[in-house]
C-alpha positions as a printed NumPy array, in Angstrom:
array([[ 57.879,  66.957,  12.806],
       [ 59.578,  66.04 ,  16.107],
       [ 62.798,  65.425,  14.216],
       [ 62.739,  68.954,  12.742],
       [ 62.167,  70.479,  16.18 ],
       [ 65.137,  68.555,  17.623],
       [ 67.376,  69.632,  14.757],
       [ 66.253,  73.237,  15.215],
       [ 66.937,  73.051,  18.975],
       [ 70.398,  71.613,  18.368],
       [ 71.215,  74.37 ,  15.858],
       [ 70.016,  77.054,  18.29 ],
       [ 72.092,  75.495,  21.093],
       [ 75.215,  75.42 ,  18.905],
       [ 74.715,  79.069,  17.911],
       [ 74.261,  80.04 ,  21.572],
       [ 77.45 ,  78.214,  22.579],
       [ 79.479,  79.822,  19.78 ],
       [ 78.154,  83.291,  20.639],
       [ 78.942,  82.684,  24.318],
       [ 82.525,  81.706,  23.549],
       [ 83.001,  84.736,  21.282],
       [ 81.555,  87.039,  23.955],
       [ 83.796,  85.61 ,  26.694],
       [ 86.921,  85.869,  24.534],
       [ 86.069,  89.421,  23.509],
       [ 85.663,  90.517,  27.142],
       [ 88.883,  88.888,  28.314],
       [ 91.428,  91.6  ,  28.981],
       [ 94.974,  91.212,  27.806],
       [ 96.536,  93.014,  30.739],
       [ 99.48 ,  95.255,  29.975],
       [101.216,  96.865,  32.933],
       [103.941,  99.454,  32.794],
       [105.665,  98.03 ,  35.866],
       [107.782, 101.139,  36.499],
       [104.72 , 103.398,  36.38 ],
       [102.688, 101.174,  38.708],
       [105.63 , 100.867,  41.102],
       [106.047, 104.655,  41.178],
       [102.366, 105.106,  42.006],
       [102.54 , 102.573,  44.829],
       [105.817, 103.879,  46.273],
       [104.51 , 107.449,  46.022],
       [101.496, 106.606,  48.163],
       [101.555, 106.953,  51.92 ],
       [101.427, 103.169,  52.323],
       [104.915, 102.67 ,  53.685],
       [106.479, 103.407,  57.053],
       [109.984, 103.218,  55.576],
       [111.548, 105.205,  52.74 ],
       [111.804, 102.741,  49.857],
       [114.573, 102.928,  47.268],
       [114.783, 101.176,  43.927],
       [116.767,  97.956,  44.198],
       [119.141,  96.494,  41.645],
       [117.261,  94.006,  39.435],
       [120.134,  91.528,  39.405],
       [120.245,  91.501,  43.209],
       [116.491,  90.867,  43.36 ],
       [116.802,  88.046,  40.807],
       [119.435,  86.445,  43.059],
       [117.518,  87.055,  46.308],
       [114.447,  85.311,  44.935],
       [116.402,  82.767,  42.834],
       [114.547,  83.811,  39.68 ],
       [116.08 ,  82.846,  36.35 ],
       [116.157,  84.785,  33.108],
       [114.05 ,  81.974,  31.605],
       [111.234,  82.888,  34.019],
       [111.307,  86.666,  34.239],
       [110.933,  89.103,  31.37 ],
       [111.175,  92.309,  33.398],
       [111.032,  93.404,  37.025],
       [111.167,  96.427,  39.249],
       [111.722,  96.381,  42.984],
       [111.792,  98.893,  45.794],
       [113.089,  97.954,  49.219],
       [113.21 ,  99.566,  52.613],
       [116.268, 100.408,  54.648],
       [116.254,  97.115,  56.538],
       [114.63 ,  98.721,  59.568],
       [111.329,  97.384,  58.194],
       [110.289,  94.425,  56.078],
       [108.626,  96.706,  53.546],
       [109.247,  96.029,  49.894],
       [107.607,  96.071,  46.487],
       [108.355,  93.696,  43.619],
       [106.487,  93.831,  40.328],
       [107.55 ,  91.402,  37.654],
       [106.518,  90.198,  34.257],
       [106.73 ,  86.435,  33.854],
       [107.802,  85.297,  30.391],
       [105.259,  82.501,  30.163],
       [102.065,  81.873,  32.165],
       [103.198,  78.276,  32.665],
       [105.978,  79.609,  34.935],
       [103.722,  81.631,  37.241],
       [103.346,  78.869,  39.849],
       [107.085,  78.222,  40.094],
       [107.761,  81.966,  40.423],
       [105.097,  82.225,  43.149],
       [106.742,  79.31 ,  44.981],
       [110.051,  81.165,  44.937],
       [108.339,  84.28 ,  46.272],
       [106.725,  82.266,  49.08 ],
       [110.108,  80.734,  49.942],
       [111.616,  84.22 ,  50.156],
       [108.702,  85.392,  52.333],
       [109.335,  82.484,  54.712],
       [113.008,  83.415,  54.931],
       [112.141,  87.052,  55.664],
       [109.527,  85.993,  58.239],
       [112.195,  83.97 ,  60.042],
       [114.842,  86.708,  59.833],
       [112.567,  89.505,  61.065],
       [111.004,  87.275,  63.705],
       [114.271,  87.181,  65.616],
       [115.01 ,  90.933,  65.708],
       [111.906,  92.905,  64.632],
       [108.905,  90.707,  65.442],
       [106.353,  93.457,  64.665],
       [107.457,  93.309,  61.029],
       [106.326,  89.679,  60.753],
       [102.721,  90.926,  60.76 ],
       [103.425,  93.024,  57.67 ],
       [105.024,  90.047,  55.94 ],
       [102.025,  87.873,  56.807],
       [ 99.632,  90.57 ,  55.534],
       [101.443,  90.896,  52.195],
       [ 99.832,  91.432,  48.827],
       [100.661,  88.716,  46.32 ],
       [ 98.605,  89.21 ,  43.171],
       [ 98.74 ,  87.646,  39.743],
       [ 97.394,  89.822,  36.95 ],
       [ 97.86 ,  88.221,  33.545],
       [101.593,  87.587,  33.143],
       [102.444,  89.929,  36.022],
       [103.037,  89.21 ,  39.69 ],
       [102.854,  91.956,  42.29 ],
       [104.313,  91.445,  45.756],
       [103.973,  94.223,  48.271],
       [104.823,  94.271,  51.962],
       [103.504,  97.558,  53.283],
       [102.11 ,  99.308,  56.296],
       [ 98.834, 100.011,  54.448],
       [ 97.942,  97.178,  52.065],
       [ 94.386,  98.476,  51.558],
       [ 95.674, 101.599,  49.814],
       [ 98.093,  99.552,  47.719],
       [ 95.271,  97.229,  46.613],
       [ 93.158, 100.259,  45.641],
       [ 96.026, 101.66 ,  43.55 ],
       [ 96.483,  98.321,  41.782],
       [ 92.734,  97.954,  41.144],
       [ 92.488, 101.459,  39.697],
       [ 95.561, 100.912,  37.518],
       [ 94.32 ,  97.605,  36.075],
       [ 90.733,  98.765,  35.311]])
């Protein structure tokens, strides 16, 4: 009798585990971001002190030392140089490359922190208060005057 109860408990536990895994996998979102659309929404908000303009993708790839093996697509908007404000949204080709891409972004942020520290020190605060988010295979970097609004836009877009 005890043996039958143990077998029944084991079967119930296995069923519960399988159902749990199925439920978790079903609720996992495969995030798809139209990076140009999201960038337009962010740039169109009143989050920036500067007037941002779309930057050449090749220039951004060089500035951040990204390679074509890492990045599938990217869009970037940059300020006039009078501020540190900028937006970069990119799609990483493979999730295994996310950490190396983030390292390159952090290196670039350090360089910008140093450059602005010598001639526009107030901009260093914006750089330090940046948004650096990973959403699926996407990385969003935003240096803005109002990061709270930018975060709200991103959260609403990704829902």
